[in-house]
C-alpha positions in Angstrom: 5.7 -19.2 18.2 6.1 -15.5 18.8 4.2 -13.3 17.3 3.1 -9.9 17.8 -0.5 -9.6 19.4 -2.8 -6.2 20.1 -4.5 -6.4 23.7 -6.2 -3.5 23.7 -6.4 -0.1 20.8 -3.7 2.3 21.4 -0.3 3.8 20.7 2.7 1.7 19.9 3.4 0.1 23.5 0.1 -2.2 22.9 2.0 -4.0 20.4 3.2 -7.2 22.5 6.0 -9.1 21.3 4.7 -12.7 23.2 4.2 -16.6 22.4 1.3 -17.9 20.9 0.1 -21.2 19.6 1.3 -21.9 16.0 -1.4 -22.1 13.6 -2.6 -25.2 11.9 -3.6 -25.2 8.3 -7.3 -25.6 8.0 -9.2 -27.0 4.6 -7.9 -24.6 1.7 -5.1 -23.1 4.0 -1.5 -23.0 3.2 1.2 -22.8 6.8 3.6 -19.8 6.0 7.1 -19.8 7.8 7.6 -16.1 7.7 10.6 -14.3 6.6 9.6 -11.0 6.0 6.6 -9.0 6.7 5.1 -5.7 5.1 4.7 -2.5 7.3 1.8 -0.3 6.2 -0.6 2.2 7.3 -4.1 -0.2 7.5 -1.5 -1.7 10.0 -2.0 1.1 12.4 -5.7 2.1 11.6 -5.9 -1.8 13.5 -3.4 -0.7 16.2 -5.6 2.0 16.8 -9.0 0.7 16.6 -10.0 3.2 13.4 -10.8 0.1 11.8 -11.8 -2.3 14.5 -12.2 -6.0 15.2 -12.4 -8.3 18.1 -9.5 -8.2 20.4 -6.8 -9.7 20.7 -5.7 -10.0 17.4 -2.7 -10.3 15.7 -1.9 -7.3 12.8 -0.3 -7.4 9.7 -1.9 -7.8 6.1 1.4 -9.2 4.0 4.2 -11.3 4.3 6.8 -13.6 2.6 8.5 -16.9 3.1 8.1 -20.4 2.5 5.5 -23.3 2.9 5.5 -24.9 5.6 2.6 -27.4 5.8 -0.5 -27.6 3.5 -3.4 -28.1 4.5 -6.5 -30.5 2.7 -7.8 -29.4 -0.8 -5.3 -27.3 -1.5 -2.9 -27.9 -4.9 -0.6 -25.9 -6.3 2.1 -25.8 -4.1 4.4 -27.7 -2.2 6.6 -27.5 0.8 9.3 -25.3 0.5 8.0 -23.2 -2.1 9.0 -19.4 -1.6 5.8 -17.6 -1.3 4.2 -14.3 -1.0 0.5 -13.2 0.0 -1.8 -10.2 1.1 -5.0 -9.6 2.2 -4.9 -11.4 5.2 -4.8 -10.8 9.0 -2.1 -11.9 10.9 1.3 -11.8 9.5 3.0 -10.4 12.5 4.3 -14.1 13.5 7.0 -16.3 12.6 4.2 -18.8 11.4 0.7 -17.8 9.3 -2.2 -19.8 8.1 -3.5 -18.2 4.8 -6.0 -19.5 2.5 -4.2 -20.2 -0.9 -5.9 -18.2 -3.1 -4.6 -15.1 -1.5 -1.2 -16.8 -1.6 1.6 -16.5 -4.9 4.6 -18.4 -5.4 7.7 -15.9 -5.7 9.9 -15.9 -8.8 13.5 -17.2 -8.7 14.7 -13.8 -9.2 12.4 -11.9 -6.4 13.6 -13.0 -2.6 11.4 -12.7 0.3 12.1 -9.2 1.3 10.7 -7.6 -2.0 8.1 -10.0 -2.0 6.9 -8.7 1.3 7.4 -5.2 -0.2 5.5 -5.6 -3.2 2.7 -7.7 -2.3 -0.1 -5.2 -1.0 1.5 -1.7 -2.2 1.8 -3.3 -5.6 -1.1 -4.6 -6.0 -3.0 -1.3 -4.5 -0.8 0.8 -6.9 -1.8 -2.0 -9.8 -5.6 -1.3 -9.2 -5.7 2.6 -8.5 -3.4 3.0 -11.8 -5.3 -0.1 -14.2 -8.6 -0.1 -12.9 -10.1 2.8 -10.7 -8.9 5.6 -13.2 -7.4 3.8 -16.2 -4.2 6.2 -16.8 -3.5 7.1 -20.4 -1.0 9.5 -22.2 -3.6 12.8 -22.0 -4.0 12.5 -18.7 -2.0 14.6 -15.6 -2.1 12.7 -12.2 -1.2 14.1 -8.7 0.2 11.7 -6.3 0.1 12.3 -2.8 2.9 11.3 -0.6 4.8 10.1 -3.7 8.1 8.6 -1.7 6.1 6.3 0.2 5.8 2.7 -0.5 2.4 3.1 -2.2 3.8 6.1 -3.6 7.0 5.4 -5.2 5.2 2.3 -6.9 2.4 4.0 -8.3 4.4 7.3 -9.4 6.5 4.2 -11.5 3.2 2.8 -12.9 1.5 5.9 -13.8 4.8 7.1 -15.6 4.4 3.9 -17.0 1.2 4.3 -18.6 2.3 7.5 -19.9 0.6 9.7 -18.2 2.2 13.1 -16.7 3.1 12.5 -13.4 2.9 15.1 -9.9 3.8 14.0 -6.8 4.5 16.0 -3.8 6.7 15.2 -0.4 7.9 17.3 2.6 11.8 17.7 1.7 13.6 17.8 -1.1 15.6 14.8 -0.6 12.2 12.8 -1.1 11.7 15.4 -4.2 15.0 13.8 -5.9 13.9 10.2 -4.9 10.2 10.6 -6.5 12.0 12.2 -9.4 14.3 9.4 -10.3 11.1 7.4 -9.9 9.7 9.1 -12.8 7.5 11.7 -11.9 7.5 14.7 -14.1 7.4 17.4 -11.4 7.5 17.4 -7.9 5.8 19.7 -5.3 7.5 20.0 -1.9 4.4 20.6 0.5 6.1 22.2 3.1 7.5 25.2 0.8 4.7 25.6 -1.5 0.8 25.4 -1.3 0.2 22.7 -3.3 -3.1 23.8 -4.9 -1.9 26.9 -5.8 1.5 24.7 -7.9 -0.4 22.3 -9.3 -3.0 24.8 -10.6 0.5 26.8 -11.9 1.8 23.5 -13.4 -1.7 22.6 -15.5 -2.2 26.2 -16.4 -5.1 26.9 -14.2 -6.6 23.4 -15.6 -6.2 21.3 -12.8 -5.7 17.7 -13.3 -7.5 14.2 -14.0 -6.9 12.1 -10.9 -5.8 13.1 -7.7 -4.6 10.1 -5.9 -5.1 10.3 -2.2 -3.8 8.4 0.4 -3.7 11.2 3.0 -6.6 12.2 3.8 -7.9 15.0 6.1 -5.3 17.5 5.7 -5.1 17.1 2.0 -8.7 16.4 0.8 -10.5 19.8 0.3 -7.3 21.5 -1.8 -7.3 18.1 -3.8 -10.7 18.9 -5.0 -9.7 22.2 -6.2 -6.7 20.7 -8.2 -9.6 18.5 -9.9 -10.7 19.3 -13.8 -14.1 19.1 -14.6 -15.2 15.7 -14.3 -12.0 14.6 -12.5 -11.4 12.1 -10.3 -11.0 12.2 -6.2 -9.3 8.3 -5.4 -9.3 8.4 -1.9 -7.6 5.4 -0.8 -5.8 5.7 2.8 -6.1 8.8 5.5 -2.6 8.9 7.4 -3.7 12.3 8.7 -7.2 11.4 9.5 -10.6 10.4 8.3 -12.3 13.2 6.0 -15.6 15.0 7.3 -18.4 13.9 5.3 -18.9 15.9 2.5 -22.5 17.2 0.8 -22.8 15.6 -2.7 -23.5 19.1 -3.9 -20.1 19.7 -3.5 -19.2 17.6 -6.6 -21.6 19.8 -9.0 -19.7 22.9 -7.9 -16.6 21.9 -8.5 -17.0 20.9 -11.6 -19.1 17.2 -11.5 -16.2 15.6 -10.2 -16.1 12.1 -8.9 -14.9 10.4 -5.5 -14.3 7.1 -4.6 -12.9 5.4 -1.8 -11.3 2.2 -2.8 -9.7 -0.9 -1.4 -7.9 -3.6 -2.3 -10.5 -6.4 -1.3 -13.0 -5.1 -4.1 -10.0 -5.3 -6.9 -8.8 -8.7 -5.8 -11.8 -10.7 -5.1 -10.4 -13.7 -6.6 -7.5 -16.2 -7.3 -7.4 -15.2 -11.1 -7.6 -10.9 -10.3 -4.6 -11.5 -7.6 -2.3 -14.1 -10.0 -3.7 -11.4 -13.0 -1.9 -8.1 -10.7 0.6 -10.4 -9.0 2.0 -11.7 -12.6 1.7 -8.3 -14.3 4.0 -7.0 -11.1 6.9 -9.3 -11.1 7.5 -9.2 -15.0 7.4 -5.5 -14.7 10.3 -6.4 -12.1 11.6 -9.0 -13.9 12.0 -6.6 -16.8 13.5 -3.8 -15.2 10.4 -1.5 -15.5 9.4 -1.3 -11.7 11.8 -0.5 -8.8 10.7 -1.5 -5.3 12.6 0.5 -2.7 12.8 -0.6 0.9 13.7 2.0 3.3 14.3 0.3 7.1 14.2 -3.4 8.3 13.3 -4.0 12.0 13.0 -7.3 13.7 9.5 -8.9 14.5 10.2 -7.5 18.2 10.9 -4.4 17.2 7.0 -3.4 15.6 6.5 -0.9 18.0 9.7 1.4 16.1 8.8 0.1 12.5 5.0 1.9 13.5 6.7 5.1 14.9 9.0 5.4 12.3 6.0 5.3 9.7 3.7 7.1 11.3 7.3 10.0 11.4 7.0 10.1 8.0 10.5 10.5 7.7 10.2 7.1 6.1 10.6 6.9 1.6 10.0 3.5 0.1 8.8 0.2 2.1 9.2 -0.8 6.2 9.6 -4.5 6.8 10.0 -6.9 9.6 11.8 -10.2 9.9 11.5 -12.8 12.1 
C-alpha cells in the first residue's frame, strides 16, 4: 500500500509518499481501507516534533472508509461496514489497523468524507461545550479561530446549548460564515483588537469562557476577556506554545481557571466514544449540525494540505483522499 511517512521532523517536505507494508489487524483491531482522511493541527505538531514520538511514523489521527478485515476478539463489525475513527495514529495511509473500540459504524446518511471530517473535530467540540465547560443559556463564550474546522462546529454546538457566542476571525468572508453558523457577534481580529471588542460587547463584564486553539498570540488577551471565575479553555497552539504562567495571575484576574484539555481524556473508553459520536450523528441527521468541508487533496499531496492549513486561509475541514 501507499502511505505518507515522516523520517525526520521539519517543514512540509518531510511528508514522504511511499510504499509500505499493509498492516495486519492484531487481536482487538479492525483493518480499514481508508477513503477519506482528516487533516488536523495535531498532525502539524507531530510533523514538526512539537509532539515528539518515535521516527519514522505515519501521521494522521482520523479517517473513514470500509472494514477490510477483522482481527481476533472483535465483535460488532462485518467486512464492508462503512466506518470512521479518531485518536489512532497512522491515518495518512491506504489501510490502517485500529483498535475496535475507537471505530464507529457510520449511519446511512453519512458518507466517508463527512465521517472523516466530523470525528476528531466534532468530538472535540462536543467535549469542550458539554463537559470541559458545560455551556448554558446564561453563558457567553468567546471562540477563537471560529471559522476553522473545530471552530465552526464549536460555534454551532454552543449556539445549540443556548449560549451567547462571540467568534474571532481574520476576514469578512469568514465572519459571514461564522454568523451563518450561529454566532451572535464576530470580531475581525485583523481590523480590531479583540480584547477591546469583547469588553465593549459585554459591557466591560467579560465572558464566562474562552475556547482558544490559537495559543501564544491570543492567550494573554484572552485571560483579560474573562469575567471573575471565568474559564480559559486552551485546546490548541496553532501560533505556538504559551509561555509559563505564574499561578498568582489567576488570582489577580479574578480567581479564573485555566485548563488544557485533550480529546483522549474525554473519550477514554468505548462508551464515551459512542455517546459523543451518537450525539453528533443524531444532530447531523436532524439538521442541527452542519459539517463544512473546505478543501480535499489526494493523499500524495499531503504537503499541500499542510501548507493550506498553516496558511490560515481555510474555513472548515481539510481532507485527504486515497
